[in-house]
Backbone as a ProteinNet text record, in pm:
[ID]
protein_1_A
[PRIMARY]
XXXXXXXXXXXXXXXXXXXXXXXXXXXXXXXXXXXXXXXXXXXXXXXXXXXXXXXXXXXXXXXXXXXXXXXXXXXXXXXX
[TERTIARY]
13695.3	13573.7	13506.7	13428.1	13353.7	13227.3	13199.3	13082.9	12954.8	12938.8	12809.5	12795.3	12913.1	12903.1	12864.3	12912	12875.6	12728.5	12673.3	12537.7	12451.3	12494	12417.9	12411.1	12528	12535.3	12441	12439	12353.1	12207.4	12165.2	12031.5	11990.1	12084.8	12055.9	12038.8	12120.2	12109.5	11980.6	11933.2	11809.8	11692.8	11693.5	11585.8	11580.1	11701.5	11695.7	11639.4	11673	11621.5	11469.4	11419.3	11261.9	11199.8	11253.5	11199.3	11197.7	11312.7	11329	11224.8	11203.5	11111.4	10961.3	10922.8	10782.8	10771.1	10875.3	10866.2	10857	10937.5	10928.3	10797	10747.7	10613.4	10505.4	10507.3	10409.8	10424.9	10544.7	10567.6	10511.2	10531.5	10480.9	10321.2	10264.5	10109.9	10063.9	10137.9	10099.3	10109.2	10219.8	10228.7	10119.1	10078.6	9973.2	9836.1	9814.7	9693.8	9697.9	9807.7	9815.2	9793.1	9844.6	9814.5	9667	9607.2	9457.7	9383.8	9419	9352	9374.4	9480.9	9506.5	9408.1	9364.9	9261.9	9122.6	9098.6	8960.9	8945.1	9051.4	9037.7	9062	9000.4	9014	9155.7	9244.1	9363	9357.5	9438.1	9440.7	9495.3	9590	9652.4	9643.5	9655	9634.9	9741	9867.1	9976.6	9981.4	9910.9	9919.1	9887	9786.2	9744.2	9848.5	9903.4	10009.9	10143.2	10170.8	10282	10263.7	10142.8	10118.1	10132.2	10078.2	10083.4	10221.1	10299.7	10442.9	10525.7	10515.9	10595.7	10573.7	10439.1	10407	10433.1	10417.8	10442.9	10596.7	10684.5	10823.5	10862.7	10797.6	10828.9	10783	10668.9	10621.2	10718.8	10766.4	10867.5	10987.5	11052.3	11178.2	11158	11053.6	11029.4	10999.9	10931.5	10907.4	11031.2	11130.1	11255.2	11333.9	11330	11401	11337.8	11204.5	11127.8	11163.8	11172.3	11202.3	11349.5	11442	11584.9	11588.1	11512.4	11519.3	11449.4	11341.1	11281	11364.9	11435.4	11531.8	11644.4	11695.2	11799	11744.3	11623.4	11562.5	11536.8	11495.2	11471.9	11603.1	11709.5	11839.4	11888.8	11880.9	11916.2	11823.1	11698.6	11611.5	11635.3	11652.1	11651.5	11803.2	11901.3	12040.4	12095.8
10114.8	10173.8	10089.2	10153.1	10096.4	10018	9905	9827.9	9895.3	9969.6	10045.9	10149.9	10211.8	10327	10263.1	10150.1	10086.9	10048.6	9995.2	9963	10079.8	10193.3	10312.8	10373.3	10364.2	10405.3	10321.3	10192.9	10101	10132.5	10160.5	10198.9	10328.2	10428.5	10557.5	10537.4	10455.2	10429.7	10368.9	10268.3	10202.9	10298.6	10380.7	10476.6	10581	10625.4	10716	10655.3	10533.7	10469.8	10441.1	10418.7	10409.3	10541.9	10645	10777.7	10815.3	10781	10808.6	10726.1	10591.8	10507.9	10563.3	10605.2	10664.4	10787.5	10880.5	11001.4	10970.5	10881.5	10848.8	10768.1	10689.6	10627.8	10732.4	10833.2	10944.7	11019.9	11050.3	11108.4	11014.9	10891.9	10795.9	10798.8	10801	10805.8	10938.3	11052.7	11185.9	11190.3	11138.1	11132.1	11054.1	10940.7	10857.6	10944.9	11010.2	11087.8	11208.8	11262.4	11369.5	11317.3	11202.3	11137	11110.9	11053.6	11025.8	11159.5	11263.6	11392.3	11454.4	11439	11489.5	11441.4	11327.3	11263.2	11323.8	11375.9	11417.4	11568.8	11643.1	11782.9	11835.5	11944.8	12011.9	12086.8	12052.2	12124.9	12271	12350.2	12503.4	12517	12449.4	12453.5	12321.2	12328.2	12201.4	12098.2	12143.7	12053	12005.1	12062.4	12026.8	11881.2	11830.5	11693.4	11587.3	11604.2	11516.7	11533.4	11657.6	11680.1	11604.8	11626.2	11562.2	11403.6	11348.1	11205	11153.6	11223.5	11177.2	11205.6	11330.2	11365.9	11294.5	11286.9	11213	11062.5	11008.6	10865.5	10841.3	10924.5	10905.4	10924.8	11021.4	11043.8	10921.3	10871	10746.5	10624.9	10611	10510.8	10521.1	10643.5	10666.3	10652.8	10708.8	10696.4	10553.1	10477.9	10336.8	10254.1	10281.7	10218.8	10247.8	10378.9	10416.4	10348.7	10347.7	10283.3	10133.8	10063.1	9921.9	9896.7	9983.2	9976.3	10000.9	10085.3	10123.3	10016.9	9954.4	9845.8	9724.8	9699.8	9584.2	9604.9	9726.1	9759.1	9744.1	9784.3	9771.9	9622.6	9544.5	9406	9340.1	9372.3	9311.9	9343.8	9469.5	9516.7	9463.3	9440.5	9390.5	9244.5	9170.2	9019.9	8962.8	9062.4	9009.2	9033.6
12540.4	12577.4	12686.6	12763.4	12870.9	12804.3	12853.2	12793.9	12818.1	12925.6	12941.3	12854.4	12803.6	12707.2	12566.1	12535.5	12407.2	12408.9	12516.5	12524.1	12523	12582.5	12575.8	12433	12366.3	12230.6	12129.7	12162.4	12087.1	12112.1	12237.7	12263.1	12198.4	12207.2	12138.7	11992.2	11934.3	11787.4	11753.2	11833.7	11806.2	11822.6	11926.1	11950.1	11838.7	11789.5	11680.6	11555.7	11532.2	11409.9	11424.5	11545.4	11554.2	11536.1	11583.4	11560.9	11414.1	11351.5	11195.5	11128.1	11164.8	11108.3	11106.8	11233	11243	11169.8	11164.9	11085.6	10932.3	10882	10749.6	10715.1	10800.6	10780.4	10768.4	10853.9	10843.6	10713.4	10662.9	10539.8	10426.4	10438.5	10336.4	10330.9	10451.1	10456	10402.1	10434.6	10382.7	10223.5	10174.2	10029.7	9956.8	10023.4	9962.4	9972.6	10082.8	10095.5	9988.8	9966.7	9865.2	9734	9698.9	9567.5	9542.5	9664	9656.1	9634.4	9712.6	9702.4	9571.6	9502	9375.7	9269.3	9285.6	9193.8	9219.3	9334.2	9373.2	9369.6	9321.1	9317.3	9175.9	9148.2	9016.9	9015.6	8916.9	8912.7	8874	8927	8885.5	8754.7	8712.1	8583.8	8507	8380.6	8301.8	8333	8356.1	8379.1	8526.5	8610.8	8757.1	8786.6	8728.4	8754.1	8717.9	8600	8558.4	8648.3	8682.6	8763.1	8901	8959.7	9084.5	9076	8968.1	8957	8940.7	8870	8845.1	8964.5	9014.1	9136	9258	9290.1	9408.5	9400.6	9286.5	9270.3	9290.8	9233.1	9252.2	9393.8	9463.1	9605.6	9686	9655.5	9730.2	9707.8	9583.1	9555.7	9642.7	9641.4	9709.7	9863.7	9914.1	10058.9	10097.1	10015.4	10039.2	10046.6	9950.9	9951.5	10076.6	10111.6	10240.4	10355.6	10359.6	10475.4	10483.8	10372.1	10378.9	10425.7	10379.7	10423.7	10572.2	10628	10764.9	10847.5	10797.6	10866	10871.8	10765.9	10759.4	10868.8	10874.3	10973.9	11120.8	11140.1	11272.1	11311.3	11212.3	11240.4	11274.3	11197.4	11233.4	11375.8	11411.1	11540.8	11648.5	11630.8	11725.5	11751.7	11656.8	11668.1	11673.7	11686.2	11703.4	11841.6
[MASK]
++++++++++++++++++++++++++++++++++++++++++++++++++++++++++++++++++++++++++++++++

């Protein structure tokens, strides 16, 4: 392979990971806002509040784990 092709692929990969990082970060912020908003609104159904607390909390945990793994990958690529 040509070295310019490899460098181009590397740059594309890094750019894609940055875009993915910011998208996942926005999803993380949105989930935190939804969790905050669920405490300040009156639920339509009796089970809705507990469903929001459990579901949004699990979503925040999984998105946070994915965000940390993505940040770790970006840090390795940036400083290597």
